[in-house]
N, C-alpha and C positions, 0 to 999 in steps of 0.2 A: 239598269236595275230599277224596278218599281219600288220607290222608297217608302211607299205607304201600304205595301201588300205583303202578307204572309200566306203561304200555302199550308193548309191543314189536310192531311190524308187520314182515312180510317179504313179498316178492313171489313167491319160489320155495319149493317144498317143501324143497329142499336147505337153504336158509337157515333155514326154520322148524325143521327137525330139529336144526340146529346150535345154535339158541337153546334148544330144548326139553331138550337134553342137559345144559344147565347149571341146570335147575330141578328141584326136589324136589316130589313129590306133585302133579303137575298134575291139575286137575279140570276137567271140562267145564262151561262157562257158555254157555247158549244165549241169543242175542238174540232178541227176539220176532219179528224179520223173517228169522230163519233163520241169521244169522251165528253161527259157532261160535268161541268163544274157549276157550283153556285157561288156567286161573289156577294158577300154581305159586309156590313160594317159593325164593328164592336160599338155598342151604344155609348154615347158620350165621348167618343174619340174619333180621330180621323183614320184609324186603322181599318184596312180592308182585309178580309179573309177569303181566299179562294178554296172552297171545300170540295173534295171529291172522294169517291168510294173506290178502293182498289180491289176488294175481295181478298180472300185468304192467301197467304204464301209470300215468300220473299221475292219470287220472280215477277208476279204481276205487280207487286208493290214497287219494285225497282223500275219497271217500265213506266208505270203511271207517275212515279216521282220524277223521272227524267222528262216525261212529257210536260208535266206541270212546270218544271224549272224552265224549259225551253219556251213555254207559252207565256209565262208571267214574269220571268226574271225576278223572283221574290227576294225579300230581305232574308227570309229563312224558310225552311220546310219543317213542319212539325208533324210527326206521326203520333196519333192519339188513339187510345183504346184501352182494352182490358188485357190482363195477363194473369198467369198463375204465379203464386209466391213459392219460392224454393226453401224459405226458412221461416220459422215461427215468429221471428222478430218483426216481420213485415205483416201488419194486420190487414184483415179484409176491409176493403174500402179505402185503404191508404193509397197514396200516389207514389210511384217510382219514376224519377227522371234519370235517364241513363247518363252516366259519366263516360261509359264506353259500351260498345256493342260487340258481342261475340257471335260469329257464325260457327256454331258448335258441331256441324255435321262434316266439317273437313277432316280428312284422315287418310291413312294408307293401311291396307290390310296385309299383315306379315304373318309368317308361320307361327310366330310367338304372340300374335294378337294384333289388335287394332291400335295403331299409333296416331296420336292427335297431330293434326296440322292446323293449328288455330289461325283464324283471321280475326282481326279486331279493328275497330274504328273508334277513336276518341271523340267525345263531344267538343265542339268549339269552346274555347276558354270563356269568351264573352257571354255566350248563352248559359253556360254552367254557372258563371258568377251571378248573372241576373236571376236565374232560377233559385239559387241559394238565398239571394236577397229577398225574393218574394216569399219563400218558405219561412224565413225568419220574421218577416213582417206579419205573416199569419192572417192577413185580411182578404186573401184572394177568394175564399169561399164564403165570406160573410161572417165567419166566426170571430170572436174577440181574440186578440193575441194572448197567448198563454193559457187558453182554455184547453184543458187536458182531454176534453171530449171531442175537440176539433180533429179533423182529418190530418194525419201526419204526412209529410213529404220526405221521402228517402232518396238518397243519391248513391248510385252504385252501378255495377255492371248489369246488363240485361242480355240473356242468351236467346238467340233466335235460330230456330231450326225449321225442318220441313214436315214435322209430324206434330199432332196434338199430344202434348205430354200430360198424361192423366194417371201417373203411378209414381210411388216412391221407391218401388223395389224392382222395376224393370231394368233391363240391361242399359237402356238409354238413360234412365235416371241415375244409375250408378256411374255411367260414363261422364255425365255432366258434373256430378259431385266430385269425381276424381280429377277432372281436368279444368273445370270452371267453377270451383267451389266458392268464389267470391261473388258469383252472380246472385242478385236478389230476386229476379223474376225471369220467367221464360215465356216466349211467344213465337210468332211465325213470320214477322214482316220487317223487323228493324234492320236486319243485315242488308236486305235489298235496298231499303231507302238510304241507309248510310253509304252504301257503295255508289248509288246514283248521285248523292250529294258530293261525294269525294271526286267522282269523275267530272262533275259539272261545276265544281267550285262553289257550291251552295251550302251554307251552314245548315245542319240537320240537328233537331232535338227529338228525342223519343220520350213520350210521356205516357205512362200506363197506370190505370187504376187496378188494384188487386181484387179480382172477383172470386178466386178459388186458390187452393194450395197445391194444385197439380198432384193430387194424392188419391184419385179415384172418385172424387165427389162431384166431378163435372156432371151437369144435367140433373143434379139433385135439386130438391126444393130450396136448399140453402143457396146453391149457386144461382138459381133463377131469381132469388131475392137480392143477392149481392151484385149481380152483373150490371143491372141498370144504375145502381148507386155508384159502383166503381167507375162506370163510363161517365156518369155525370161529374164526378170529382175530377177525373182526368181532363174532361172537357173544360171545366171551370178554370183549372190551373193553366191549361194550354192557352185559352183565349186571353186570360190576363197576361200571360207571358208574351203573347203576340202583340197586345196593345202596348206593353212596356218596351218591346223591341222597336216598334214604330215611334214611340215617344222619344227614345234615344236617338233615332235617326233624325227626327225633327229638331231635337236640341243641337245635335252636331251641325245640321244645316244652318240653324239660326246663329250659332256661334261663328260659323264661317262667314255668314252674311255680314254680321256686325264687325267681324275682324277685318274683312276686305272691303266692305261697303258694296258688295255685289255677290251674285250667285253665279255658278258655273255657266248656266244657260244664258246669262245676260252679258257675259264677258265680251263676246264678240258680236253683240246685237245692239241695235238702236230701237227703242220703242217710242212710237208716237202715242203718248198716253192720252191725247185729246180724242183719238179715234180708235184706240186699242188695236192699231195696225202696225206692221213692220214697214219701215221706210228705208230707202237708201239715200244717202246725201252725197251730191256731186257738185256742191256749190260752196262758196266761201261763207255765206250767211244763210240763215233760214228764218223766215218771217211767217206770221199767221198760224203758228202752232207752238205747243210746248214740247220741246224735245229734251230728253234726259239721257245722257251718256252714262250707262251703268249706275244710274242714280236711283234714289227712292222716289216714288210717285208723289206728286204734290196735289193730290185731290183735296179740295177744300171742304168737302162735306158730303152728306148722303146723296144729294142730287147729282154731283159729279160722278160718284161711284156708280150710281144707278145707270147713268148714261154710258159709262165705260162698259158695264155689263151688257147693255143693249148692243153695243158695238161688238163685244166678244161673241154674242149669240150669232151674229152674221157670219163670223169666221167658223163657228162650230157647225152651223147649217151647211156652209160651203164644204167643209171637210166631210160631212156625211154624204152630201150629194156626189162628191167626187170619189166616194168609196174608201177614203182614208181612215174612216171610223165605221164600224158596223152599226147597224140600226139599234141593237140593244144598248150599245155603249152610248150612242147619241141620245136615246131616250132617257137613260139614266143621267147623263150629263145635263140635259135640259131641265130635268127635275131639280138637280142641285143648283142650277143657275137660277131657277125660279125662287128657290128658298133664299138664296143670297140676295136676289133683287128685292124681295119683300123686306128682308132684314135691313138692307141698305136704305130703304125709304122710311124706316122707323126712326124715332128720336129716343127711344128707350135705351138705357145703358147696356142692356143685355144684347142689343142688336149687333154690337161689335163681335162678340163671340159667336153668335149664330151665323153671321155672314162669313166670318173667317173659317169656321168649321165646314160650312157648305162648300166654300171655294177650295179648301184643302181636299175634300172628298172629290170635287170636280177635277182637281189637278191629278189625283190618282187615276181617275177614269181616262184621262187623255195623256197619261204619262208617256205613251209610246209615240205621240205626235209632238215632235220637238217644238214646232212653232206655237201651237196652242199652249203647251206647258210653259213656255217662256213668257207668253203674253199674260199668263195668270199670276206670275210672281209679283209684279207690281200691284196687281189688284188685291192679292192677299195682304200685302203690306198696307195698302190703303184701307182695307176693311178693318185691320187692326187699329187704325187711327181714327175710326169714326167717333164722334162725340155726341 
């Protein structure tokens, strides 16, 4: 699992752009079957977001969700966009985070009418709890806590079907109110993404901004006014949720590190921190090098760390030359390494945070290369100890 990456999917370009505006340095990532992702960072955090456009409908959303899960092994998948409200209590511009998702088009046709065959997926407990916490804090959109004019966040069911629902009196509208009357919003992709997450063991959260009331006013002037605002609100909440999810992962990893004195990737490895290289030991004693068995690095200052980073660059370049990393990833990794190197040579107090954040982003870029990722662990710890 990429412990610093969250996948965000959208159905409309308007929604895509709303999420993208919240990311720093998005870079193109091409899937071998042609799907294009952009991978950017949430500013001020080590959270990476892989963003993609699915287009409308549960089926394409499911296919692209599974493709993203297989490609990135993310911490979670977030589907973000706009939806229609089913009840007056949910205001235009408000955000709805799904506690569960209904696929409302399932049924069987009998002589005495259409009988519902509901499918439902519950949101993972941890994501639901974190979303509720962010909503209570009230600072995700920049508004002060308790401000009644601030956007509200609702938690409840979302209904997903295969048609654009734009009526309060149609047969489909009556069907939904009869069988799914606790749903707060209606849209066309959540069921597909929820199914993909279920089959692949990936946590899924669905976050929607309310742009209309599914009452015949779609494509009106009011809808054109509310749609970008609703998309922006959903994007802001989702990106903050993504950053908090990664923050939790980092905290869990740090707690484990200090509890055991080592990380999973270091448990069966020996790191020659003098040269940032992996070594095998077949002798009773070792001289001429500093060797740490599952220990914390002993870098004595900025000069030592800068030298370690120079050594790491050689391994990074070798991985790129051998094809273990694609060129886009190598370029992005070198850029983060440059930032860390400059910070390591500074004496200012803020250099510690700057170097650490750059190395954490670098770790995320090379997470699929076990050797490089393991080599970064002691460097990140050393960066945190700069004085």
